[in-house]
N, C-alpha and C positions, 0 to 999 in steps of 0.2 A: 504493500500500500504506500501511496505517496505521503511523505511526512506532513503533518498538520502544521499550519503557521502558528508561531508562538505569539500569544497576546501579551503585550507588556502591561503589567498591572498599573492601574491609575495611581497617580501620585496623591497620597493622602493630603487632605486640606485641613487647615485649622478651622474649627467651628467658629462661625462669626459671633462676635460678642456685641451686645447692644451698647451703644454709647451711653454714658451716664448723662442723665438729663441736666441741662444747663441750669445753674442756680438762677432763680428769679427773685426779684424783690417782692415782699408781701404786698398783696393787693388790698386796697381799701374796700370797705364794705360795698360801696357803690359810688359812682360819680354821675351826677345829673345836674343840669342847670336849673332845675325846678326849685321852688321855695322849699326850704326845709331839707331838701336833698334826698339821701339814699335810704338809710335805715328807717323802717316804718313799723308802727303797730297800729292796728285798726280796731274798729268797734268790737267790744266784748273780749278783747285780748289784753293781756298784761305782759309787758316786757320789763324785766328786772335786770338792768345792766349793773353788775356788782363787782365787788372786791377786786381791786387792782386792775381794772379794765380801763384801757384807753378807748372809750366807746367809739368815737369817731375822731380821727386825727389826720391832719394833712400838713406835712412840713412845707409843701409848696402851695398851699392855699387853693386846692382844687375845690370844686363846687359840690359839697355834700355835707349832710348833717343828719338830723333826726326829724322825722315827721310822725306825729302822733294824731291820728284821726279817730276820735271817739273812743280811744282806748285808755289804758292806764300805763304811764311810763314812769318807772322808778329808777333813779340813778343813785348809786351808793359807791363811794370811793372811786369815782369815775370822772374822766375829763372829756369835755367836748370842746375842741379848740381849733383855731386857725381854719375855720370853714368859711366859704364865701358863696353868696347868692346875690343875684340882681333882684330877687323878689323879697319875700317875707321870711324872717326867722333864720338868721345866718347859722346859728347853732342848733336851735330847736324851733320847729313850728308845731304849735299845739292847736288843733282844730277840733273844738267840741269835745275834748278829752280832759284827762287829769295828768299833770306832770308833777312829780315829787322829787326834789333834790334833797338827798339825805346827807349824812356826814361825809366830809372830805370829797364832795363833788364840786367840780369847777366847770363853768362855762366861760371861756375866755378867748380873746383874740379873734373873734368872729366878725364878719362884715355882712351887712344886708341893706336893702333900701329902707326898711323899717324893722325894728326888733333885731338889732345887731346880734344880741345874745339869744334872746327868746322872744317869740311872737305868739301871743294868744289871740285867736280869732274865733269868735263865736257867733251865734245867731240870736242874741238877745237873752240868753239864759246863762248868766255867769256861773251858776252852780254847776253847770255841766261843762264849763270851760275854765279850768282852774290850775294855778301854779302855787305850790307850797314849797318854800325854802326852809329847811330845818337847820338846826344848829350845825355849824361847820361847813355849810354850803356857801359858794361864792359865785357871783356873776361879775366879771371884771374885764376891763380893757377891750370891750367890744365897741364897734362903731356902726352907726346908721344915720341916714338923713333925719330920722325921727325915732325916738326911743332907742338910744344907743345901747343900753343894757337890756331893757325889757319894754315891749310895747303890748298893751292890753286893749283889745277891742271886744266889748261884751264879754269880759272875763273877770275873774277874781284872783288877785295876787296876795298871798299871805307870807310875810317875812317873820319867822319866829326868832326868838332870842338866839343870838350867836350866828345868824346869817348876815351876809353883807352884799351890797350892790355898790361897787366902787370903781373909779377910774375909767368909766365908760364915756363915750363922746357922741353927741348928736351933731349933725351938719351945720354949716354956717346959717344963721338966721332961724334955726329950728329950736325946738324945746324938748324937754324930757331926755336930758343926757343920761340920767340913771334909769328913770321909769317914765314912760308916757302912758296915760290912760284916757280912754274915751269917756264920754259922759255916762255911758251905761256900764262902766266897769267899777270895780271896788278894789281899793288898795288898802291892805291892813298891815301896818308895820308894828309888829308886836315885839318891841325891844330889839328888832333887827336894825341894821345900820345901812343907810343910804347916804354916802358922802363922797366928796372929791370927784364928782362927775361934771362934765362940761357940755353945755354952758350952765346947766342947773341940775339939781338932783331929781326933781319930780315936776311933772306937768299934768294936771294942775298941781300947784304947790300944796304940800301937806305939812302940818306942824311937826309930824314925826320924821320928815325928810331933812337931812342936813343937821 
């Protein structure tokens, strides 16, 4: 018989290895140009952002913050800072819900058209549109055309002992550097502190402001 051709064995190949994924910077919760921004809690829901959380933070001032629509938002030992919107509520927009700032919670360095730090926006029932600042909570160094720290429209703002609204700024010719409130809003400063805001602390002025 004729000799059979010799088949050269295939050269073994090294198994392909998948490349390690490239490291990426942590992403923010959300980025949107809307008022109040990205993180949201809606009616009948409760969001508790707690212990050592930097809830919403942007070193480059992107446009996001917290929107609470008819829900309950609780911040404890949490910072909401350096957020920007061209609308309402640079740090937090509270629409018909309840927002509670507990101990060691800070809303600072945010920018908006109104309510640089926090905007309350209701429909005539302040009891359903409320902000409570408990001891150890701070709203500071925020900016807006009106209501540099807090702007309340048809809402209730309560500052309990040990809370403070300070170092906030309203735009040129505007009022309510610390807190601006509409005629259908209620502001209760229960031994809290509203001081060193520009050009004023509260509009309308309250005996407990400043």
